[in-house]
Rosetta silent file (secondary structure, phi, psi, omega in degrees, C-alpha in Angstrom):
SEQUENCE: MKFRVNHPRFQTKRIVITSSFIGKPKLCADEDTFTEMNVQYHVADDAGEWVPFELQKSNLFDPVPRLLIDNEPFEIAPPLQWYEWAWVGIPFLLIPTAGCLGGGIGSMAIMLNVLVFRGLQRGFVRWALTFAISMGAIVFTLTLATMVHLALVE
SCORE:     score description
SCORE:     0.000 S_00000001
   1 L     0.000  135.375  179.150   -1.655  -13.045  -29.696 S_00000001
   2 E  -116.855  136.409  179.003    1.281  -11.082  -28.407 S_00000001
   3 E  -128.064  124.902  177.908    1.296   -8.997  -25.259 S_00000001
   4 E   -85.114  133.699  178.923    4.156   -6.719  -24.296 S_00000001
   5 L   -92.158  111.747  179.308    4.948   -6.674  -20.578 S_00000001
   6 L  -104.664   77.751 -179.300    5.441   -3.062  -19.492 S_00000001
   7 L  -100.323  141.326 -177.501    6.711   -3.543  -15.979 S_00000001
   8 L   -60.861  -25.094 -179.960    8.627   -0.731  -14.224 S_00000001
   9 L   -82.729   -6.635 -176.012   11.527   -3.054  -13.368 S_00000001
  10 L  -129.472   57.944 -178.942   11.998   -4.017  -17.037 S_00000001
  11 L   -77.131  -31.407 -177.637   12.167   -0.756  -18.983 S_00000001
  12 L   -94.830   -9.723 -179.698   15.223   -1.720  -21.065 S_00000001
  13 L   -97.325  147.890  174.690   14.189   -5.332  -21.657 S_00000001
  14 L  -101.327  104.892  179.684   11.734   -6.490  -24.287 S_00000001
  15 E  -113.705  122.290 -176.493    9.468   -9.002  -22.572 S_00000001
  16 E  -129.247  139.230  173.864    6.644  -10.438  -24.667 S_00000001
  17 E  -111.381  125.903  176.878    4.076  -13.116  -23.909 S_00000001
  18 E  -109.932  128.169 -179.161    2.713  -15.041  -26.876 S_00000001
  19 L  -142.933  158.680  175.403   -0.411  -17.092  -26.308 S_00000001
  20 L  -156.796  177.517  177.431   -3.156  -18.907  -28.164 S_00000001
  21 L   -73.370  -28.169 -178.242   -5.795  -21.545  -27.491 S_00000001
  22 L  -102.132  126.358  178.792   -3.524  -24.211  -28.946 S_00000001
  23 L    88.343  175.380 -177.428   -0.243  -24.847  -27.197 S_00000001
  24 L   -92.101  150.162  175.755    1.365  -23.280  -24.206 S_00000001
  25 L   -66.000  153.212  179.826    2.022  -19.582  -23.790 S_00000001
  26 E  -118.945  136.247  174.772    5.581  -18.432  -24.371 S_00000001
  27 E  -104.528  120.123  179.389    7.508  -15.914  -22.350 S_00000001
  28 E  -115.481  120.422  177.061   10.178  -14.171  -24.406 S_00000001
  29 E  -119.175  106.965 -173.292   12.738  -12.011  -22.653 S_00000001
  30 L    55.100 -112.134 -178.922   15.085  -10.450  -25.225 S_00000001
  31 L   -93.187  -12.951 -175.697   16.487  -13.521  -27.032 S_00000001
  32 E   -85.626  138.907  177.707   15.397  -16.166  -24.508 S_00000001
  33 E  -123.129  132.317  178.827   12.098  -18.066  -24.950 S_00000001
  34 E  -121.705  135.972 -175.505   10.393  -20.036  -22.186 S_00000001
  35 L  -122.472  -11.977 -176.021    7.397  -22.286  -22.879 S_00000001
  36 L   -73.643  147.857  177.337    6.599  -24.314  -19.746 S_00000001
  37 L   -98.197  154.745  176.168    3.496  -23.502  -17.685 S_00000001
  38 L    53.710   33.042  176.637    3.327  -23.173  -13.898 S_00000001
  39 L  -126.279  141.764  178.381    7.106  -23.057  -13.650 S_00000001
  40 E   -84.517  135.651  173.745    9.096  -20.143  -12.344 S_00000001
  41 E  -115.219  155.176  178.954   11.592  -18.507  -14.648 S_00000001
  42 E  -119.160  124.253 -179.108   14.163  -15.987  -13.612 S_00000001
  43 E  -123.945  135.193  179.675   14.786  -12.927  -15.736 S_00000001
  44 E   -75.038  130.650  177.771   17.308  -10.213  -14.886 S_00000001
  45 L   -83.994 -172.349 -177.340   15.715   -6.801  -14.412 S_00000001
  46 L   -62.597  -28.971  179.689   17.272   -3.444  -15.305 S_00000001
  47 L   -85.969   -3.299  179.693   19.302   -3.434  -12.073 S_00000001
  48 L    91.522    1.589  178.411   20.668   -6.934  -12.765 S_00000001
  49 L   -82.268  141.894  178.553   18.607   -8.670  -10.076 S_00000001
  50 E   -81.927  126.255 -176.761   16.985  -11.980  -10.978 S_00000001
  51 E  -117.416  130.034  179.410   13.210  -11.733  -10.781 S_00000001
  52 E   -75.395  136.134  174.114   10.923  -14.807  -10.837 S_00000001
  53 E  -117.479  142.016  175.991    8.260  -14.964  -13.558 S_00000001
  54 E  -140.821  131.331  175.879    5.420  -17.473  -13.557 S_00000001
  55 E  -103.859  134.536  177.553    2.760  -18.102  -16.220 S_00000001
  56 E  -131.986  142.869  177.347   -0.566  -19.662  -15.229 S_00000001
  57 L   -67.289  133.614 -177.940   -3.552  -20.590  -17.389 S_00000001
  58 L   -81.855  -58.956  174.237   -6.400  -18.167  -16.698 S_00000001
  59 L  -161.419  177.162 -172.759   -9.441  -20.172  -17.879 S_00000001
  60 L   -61.706  -41.707 -172.516  -10.628  -22.415  -20.682 S_00000001
  61 L   -96.965   -5.026 -177.936  -11.908  -19.737  -23.053 S_00000001
  62 L  -108.091  118.444 -178.023   -9.402  -16.937  -22.405 S_00000001
  63 L   -76.264  -10.361 -177.714   -6.024  -17.247  -24.139 S_00000001
  64 L   -81.990  115.962 -179.069   -4.406  -14.587  -21.951 S_00000001
  65 L   -76.935  163.431  171.501   -2.469  -16.309  -19.160 S_00000001
  66 E   -82.567  141.931  179.713   -2.027  -14.949  -15.652 S_00000001
  67 E  -122.349  128.476  173.517    1.448  -13.589  -15.022 S_00000001
  68 E  -110.884  123.235  175.609    3.154  -13.422  -11.657 S_00000001
  69 E  -113.699  119.061 -177.009    6.250  -11.238  -11.462 S_00000001
  70 L    55.677   42.727  179.453    8.146  -11.633   -8.212 S_00000001
  71 L    62.019   17.125  176.125    5.085  -13.549   -6.885 S_00000001
  72 E  -113.163  133.189  177.960    2.862  -10.493   -7.522 S_00000001
  73 E   -63.116  137.040  177.696    0.053  -10.660  -10.128 S_00000001
  74 E  -127.512  125.757 -176.196    0.735   -8.464  -13.144 S_00000001
  75 L   -79.950  115.202  178.058   -2.048   -7.624  -15.583 S_00000001
  76 L   -77.967  -46.125  179.196   -0.995   -8.370  -19.167 S_00000001
  77 L  -141.672  147.677  179.969   -4.324   -7.333  -20.652 S_00000001
  78 L   -62.874  140.966  179.439   -7.453   -6.059  -18.945 S_00000001
  79 L   -67.832  153.794  175.310   -9.911   -8.837  -18.142 S_00000001
  80 L   -69.657  141.991  178.717  -13.128   -9.039  -20.094 S_00000001
  81 L   -77.329  165.434 -177.184  -16.089   -7.517  -18.272 S_00000001
  82 H   -59.506  -38.874 -178.481  -19.151   -9.601  -17.363 S_00000001
  83 H   -72.406  -27.723  174.672  -21.206   -8.133  -20.205 S_00000001
  84 H   -70.031  -42.040  176.288  -18.410   -8.918  -22.676 S_00000001
  85 H   -62.671  -39.579  178.199  -18.350  -12.536  -21.456 S_00000001
  86 H   -63.552  -40.162 -178.628  -22.151  -12.657  -21.803 S_00000001
  87 H   -68.453  -47.402 -178.314  -21.907  -11.318  -25.365 S_00000001
  88 H   -71.854  -18.393 -178.780  -19.146  -13.664  -26.517 S_00000001
  89 L   -90.069    5.517  178.772  -20.904  -16.571  -24.787 S_00000001
  90 H   -52.952  -40.669  179.184  -24.115  -16.331  -26.830 S_00000001
  91 H   -62.135  -12.573  175.939  -23.132  -19.471  -28.835 S_00000001
  92 H   -60.970  -24.330  179.261  -23.278  -21.384  -25.527 S_00000001
  93 H   -66.914  -10.782  178.742  -27.048  -21.434  -26.089 S_00000001
  94 H   -72.901  -21.839 -176.973  -26.438  -23.982  -28.856 S_00000001
  95 H   -62.768  -51.670  179.912  -25.773  -26.753  -26.324 S_00000001
  96 H   -69.539  -23.551 -177.588  -29.388  -27.220  -25.142 S_00000001
  97 H   -88.679  -29.535 -175.507  -30.759  -26.814  -28.670 S_00000001
  98 H  -130.660   11.907  174.284  -28.307  -28.997  -30.623 S_00000001
  99 H    62.751 -137.031 -177.538  -26.540  -31.153  -28.039 S_00000001
 100 H   -63.723  -38.505  177.654  -22.956  -32.213  -28.715 S_00000001
 101 H   -60.712  -46.943  177.833  -22.990  -30.738  -32.202 S_00000001
 102 H   -65.630  -36.255  178.476  -24.092  -27.387  -30.797 S_00000001
 103 H   -64.815  -42.439  179.646  -21.563  -27.644  -27.989 S_00000001
 104 H   -67.183  -48.675 -179.594  -18.660  -28.208  -30.367 S_00000001
 105 H   -68.949  -39.169  178.092  -19.602  -25.484  -32.818 S_00000001
 106 H   -63.336  -40.097  178.502  -20.625  -23.142  -29.995 S_00000001
 107 H   -63.916  -41.532  177.648  -17.295  -23.644  -28.207 S_00000001
 108 H   -64.916  -38.952  178.461  -15.368  -22.817  -31.364 S_00000001
 109 H   -65.734  -39.244  177.759  -17.513  -19.712  -31.886 S_00000001
 110 H   -63.038  -43.436  178.904  -16.894  -18.602  -28.287 S_00000001
 111 H   -62.379  -42.407  176.406  -13.139  -19.016  -28.766 S_00000001
 112 H   -62.506  -41.824  178.985  -13.265  -16.976  -31.980 S_00000001
 113 H   -61.661  -42.436  178.827  -15.311  -14.303  -30.229 S_00000001
 114 H   -64.577  -41.020  176.964  -12.788  -14.064  -27.388 S_00000001
 115 H   -60.537  -40.176  177.593   -9.953  -13.763  -29.921 S_00000001
 116 H   -64.200  -45.380 -179.749  -11.806  -10.922  -31.628 S_00000001
 117 H   -65.425  -35.161  179.521  -12.407   -9.155  -28.317 S_00000001
 118 H   -77.392  -27.819 -173.198   -8.779   -9.614  -27.291 S_00000001
 119 H   -92.991  -27.344 -176.481   -7.363   -8.620  -30.672 S_00000001
 120 L   -98.373  150.717  175.677   -9.375   -5.586  -31.711 S_00000001
 121 L   -67.400  165.077  178.143   -9.381   -2.173  -30.117 S_00000001
 122 L   -58.745  141.934  176.785  -12.464   -1.002  -28.308 S_00000001
 123 L   151.287  179.425 -175.747  -15.279   -0.080  -30.604 S_00000001
 124 H   -67.369  -31.032 -173.841  -18.285   -1.081  -32.628 S_00000001
 125 H   -60.714  -43.844 -177.883  -16.355   -3.332  -35.047 S_00000001
 126 H   -68.752  -32.861  176.675  -15.604   -6.039  -32.510 S_00000001
 127 H   -67.474  -43.211 -179.796  -19.221   -6.108  -31.308 S_00000001
 128 H   -66.637  -41.427 -179.046  -20.486   -6.428  -34.895 S_00000001
 129 H   -66.208  -41.934  178.537  -17.902   -9.070  -35.807 S_00000001
 130 H   -69.198  -31.694  174.332  -18.671  -11.210  -32.756 S_00000001
 131 H   -63.220  -43.924  179.140  -22.393  -10.879  -33.509 S_00000001
 132 H   -63.449  -40.455  178.534  -21.716  -12.154  -37.037 S_00000001
 133 H   -64.161  -44.862 -179.647  -19.637  -15.073  -35.681 S_00000001
 134 H   -63.866  -45.940  179.941  -22.365  -16.020  -33.188 S_00000001
 135 H   -66.447  -38.053  176.053  -25.144  -15.809  -35.752 S_00000001
 136 H   -62.077  -40.730  178.191  -23.047  -17.758  -38.262 S_00000001
 137 H   -64.750  -40.108  179.965  -22.481  -20.495  -35.683 S_00000001
 138 H   -65.895  -47.012  179.850  -26.191  -20.672  -34.931 S_00000001
 139 H   -63.588  -44.207  179.552  -27.180  -20.850  -38.609 S_00000001
 140 H   -61.955  -44.125 -179.986  -24.445  -23.410  -39.357 S_00000001
 141 H   -63.518  -45.880 -179.396  -25.447  -25.585  -36.390 S_00000001
 142 H   -66.287  -37.515  177.087  -29.141  -25.530  -37.252 S_00000001
 143 H   -65.133  -47.566 -179.542  -28.415  -26.279  -40.914 S_00000001
 144 H   -64.139  -41.536  179.147  -26.075  -29.142  -40.059 S_00000001
 145 H   -63.909  -38.719  177.864  -28.490  -30.550  -37.459 S_00000001
 146 H   -65.248  -42.247  179.439  -31.331  -30.431  -40.001 S_00000001
 147 H   -64.259  -42.035  177.905  -29.207  -32.204  -42.600 S_00000001
 148 H   -64.514  -43.418  179.508  -28.228  -34.925  -40.119 S_00000001
 149 H   -61.896  -45.175  179.797  -31.842  -35.334  -39.036 S_00000001
 150 H   -66.014  -35.385  178.541  -33.081  -35.629  -42.625 S_00000001
 151 H   -68.350  -34.662 -179.251  -30.315  -38.147  -43.448 S_00000001
 152 H   -79.588  -26.995 -179.870  -31.245  -40.304  -40.463 S_00000001
 153 H   -73.423  -37.468 -176.642  -34.998  -40.180  -41.127 S_00000001
 154 L   -79.058    0.000    0.000  -34.726  -41.445  -44.708 S_00000001
């Protein structure tokens, strides 16, 4: 996922943050790429002053990092609302029903749901797609759990 940083002090610079669940987020300022987390970087603004940038991990399921510009929080993308987190977290219900198997498949489904919510524009499509992912995870988990149970019983 790529997020363009539209900060008033950097109108002539192209600053992009690339992030995913795997690996560290990258801060790209024109040709320079920075990959370390929780480290301050200095990027020259339009006036030529060096401004500190810092990337911080937001949480386990959200690939969008927190960005501090000149020690001030800067919103890269709007945070998900509570009802969006509740919707994408439906596969979390697999943990009490299928244990570790449900937890693993449910966690992957939650990550996919967050990617869909972060990647698609507002609208019905992302709600329908995340519903399909959640239901697919539930059906897959129950099918796999049944197959494992039948294999262990015989």
